[in-house]
N, C-alpha and C positions, 0 to 999 in steps of 0.2 A: 475208628468208626465215628467218634466224636469230631472229630476233624474236618469231616467231608458231611458232615450230618445234613448242613444248612442247604448243600449244594443239591444230596439227593432231595429232600422235602423241595427245592424249586423243581427240579425235573418230576417227580411225582404230581405238581401241582400240574404244571404244563401238558402232562400226559394224560390226568385227567379231563384238563381242559378240552385237548385235542378230542378226547373220546367222548367227551359232551355235545363238544360242536359236531362232530362226524354224525351223532344219534340226531342230531336236529335236523340236519340236511338229509338224514335219512327217516326222517319222519319214525324211528324206534325207538317207545317210551318216552316219550315226553319227556315227562317228570324225573323220571332219573337223569337223561340227558341234562338237565336243568340243577337237577343238584351236583354232578361231575364239573359243571361248570364253576356252578358258586364255590366246591369244595377246592377245585383247581384253582380258580383267584386267590382266594385265601393263603391257601399253601404259597402259593409262588408269590404273592406278595409279603408272606413273611419270611421266605426264606433268603428270597432276592434281598430285603431290608435287611435280614442279619448279614448277608456278604458285603454289601454296600457302607454297613456301619461299620464291619471289620475291618474293610480297605482302607475307609478314611483314617481309624482310628491306629493301623499297623502305622503312619509315620508319626505317631504322637506316644511313645510310649508314655509317660509323665501323665497325658490326660487319661489314658486307659487304667493307667493305674489309679489315679485319684477316682476315677468311677467305681472300680473295683470294690476299692474302701469304703467309697459312701454306699454302696450294693450290700456288703456286709456289715457295716455300721450298726451296733447294737442300738442304737435310738432309732435309727431308720426301720429298723426290723423290728422293732416293739412298736414304732409307729404305725406301722403298714399293719401289722398283726392285729393291734387298733381296731382299725378302721375295716378291717376285713371282717373281726368280729361286730362290730355294728349293723354293717352292710347283713351280713347272715343273721341277725335277730332280726330286721326292720323286712327279710326276705321271710322271714318264716310268719312274720304277721300278716304280710302280704298274701302269701301261699294260701295262709287260711281262709283271709277274708275271699279270696280268690275261687276258690274251691266252693266256699260256700253261695255263694253267687252264682255261679253255675250250677249247682244243685237244687235253687232255687228257681231258677231261667227253666228250667226242665232241657238242660242241655244234655246230646247223648250222654248215654253211661259211658262207652268207652271212651270220649275224651276226660270226663269226670275222671275215671280210673286212671287214667293216662296222667294228671295231674296228682292224682292223691299219690299216685308209686313215686314220681318226680320228687315230691314233697318228704315222700319219708325219707329217697334215696340220699335225697338232701342234709335233712336232719338226723339220718344216721342212728346208729343203738349206740349203746355205750360201750367203753372198752370190755372186753370180758376180759383178754391177753395183757392186764398191767401187772402184773406180780413186781416187775422191774421197776418199772416208772412208778408205783404207790406200795404198794402193800410189803415189800423189804423195806421200804425206810420205816414204814408204818410200825413193823414187827422189832425193828432195832430198836424204833424211838418207847416201844410201847412197854419192852423186855428192862430197858435203861431207866426209864420211870417206874417200873419195880425196884430196881435196884437205890434208885435216888430217895426210897419211902423207905425201904430196910433201912438205911444206912442215913437215914434222917440231914441227908444234906439239905442247907439252907442258900446256898449260891447256884443252883443247878433248877430251873423250870422249863417244860415244853408246850408246846405251844405247835397247833396242826391246824392250818389256813385250806381254802378251797379256793377255784376260780385263782389259781396262779402260773398257769400255764404260759398265756400272752398277754392279757391284762394285767398282770400280777395285783388283781383287785388285792386278794388276800392278804400279800405283802403289804401293800400298800397300805392297809386299816395295822396290819400290826405295828408299821413304821409309826403310825401317829401314835401312840400308847408311851406316855411320857416316860413309863416306870422302866423302858428298855431299850432308851433313847440311844445310852454310854452303854447297853451289854454288849458282850459278844455274840455273836446270833451264828448259830451252824446250821444252815441246811444242809439236808439229806436228799437226793433225788436221784436216781435211775443208777441206786448203788448195787444193783446182781448183775451188769453188763458185761459184756464179755470187753476183755481190754485191760484197762491199770488205772489204778486209784486216783483220782484228783483233786486237790485243794484248793479251791482258787481262791484268790482274796481281794478287796478293796484296799485301801491305807489305813483303813483301822482294825482290821482284822489280819494283817500280817503276823503279830505276836501267836495268835492262835494257829492260823494254818502252820507256822514255824516249828509252835508246840505239836503238833500233831505229827508232826514229820521225824520229830525229834523222837516219839515212841513208837513210831514203825517208819523205818526209813526206806520200805518201799514206797510212800505216798508221793508223788508229784506234785510240787506246787506251780502254780498258774497266778501272774501278776496281775491282775485287774483292774488296777489302781485307776485310771481315768476312763474306767467301763460306764455305762450307764445302764437302765434298764434296773434290774433288782440288785446288783452292786451299788446303784447311787442312792436306793432307798433307806441303807443301814449306814452308821457310820464304822460299827466293825463287823464286817459279814465275813467269813469263810463258807464256801461253797463245796460240799464233796458229794463226789459224782464218781462215773465210772463211764469209760468208753476208749476209743481211739484216738490218739492226738493226731490235727490236723495240721496246727501248726502253733506258734506262742501263744494267741489266744481263741482257739477252737478244737475243742474234743467233739468226737461224731459217735452216737448211740446208738446202737444197729438195733433195730426189729423193735422198735418205739409200736403202740397199736397194731401189733400184728400177730400170729400164732405163737411164734418165734420168742414174743416177750417173754412168754411163761417160763423156758427155760433158764429160769435164774441160777447165777452160783454160788450156792449155799455156805460152800469154804469165804466165799467174799464177805458173802454177808456178816459170816462169822466172827471173820476179821477186822470190819468196822466195829461192829459189836466192841471188840477186846479191845480196839486201840480209844475209839472213843468213850468207854467204861474207864481206862488208865487215865485220860483225862478230865474225867468226871470225878474222879478220885483226888486228883489234883485241887479242881476247883473245891471241890467239897471239903477238903481238908483245910484250907486256904480261911484267912479271919473274912468273915463278914461284912460287903461293903455297903 
């Protein structure tokens, strides 16, 4: 189906354009006719453009491969996400000012309500189904924190960050602290998802990731030595997550921000807790640096 998607989009675009043109000629529901023409032209332009681009790139596999690498590069993804975040923040203020302006200008109530509905739809609501994404890691960290206090470990610390999904703001602020510049950082994210456990590491975090694998042989390690994003912020980083491996540097986490995200794997949470506790015991019994 995916193979013929652009052909289908182009055909539907032509069909909508033809229907709209026929309605205009027959003077039938002229408003809907122009909507069909506009939508049809847009769909046909998109589908035809993708088909032409595919045909051109078909004779240049190296260029196609490079474009795919650039599209999936973590740095480009991080920059795009940050730009989208800035644009969304600006849109929030513009929508708010526009709603107030329309209300003061006495614009019809229906138009104002539609604008308010569009604003709320774009703004969205808090994610209620984030057990795997946030709560699972939080529960493990809080339990480990209790163990650390009870055993009076001096080589272990816990930090909770926010605004770290797209802009990495929380991680950036943490990376600027001199106290942790040369410490092993272990980030827990989406640890209760279906699939397998992974420990991704940058150049300085390899020793930590291998220690975790030695404790629990089921953990798969991923080499993110030259990766950007959060891996470029810390000298020694190990990123623990779960999901399904797509390639050597990509793990797909299913059902985030959906109702199914609440279906966390509690055996997985216990497993993560146990091997991190064992690793923490190793650090706690080591001489203080």
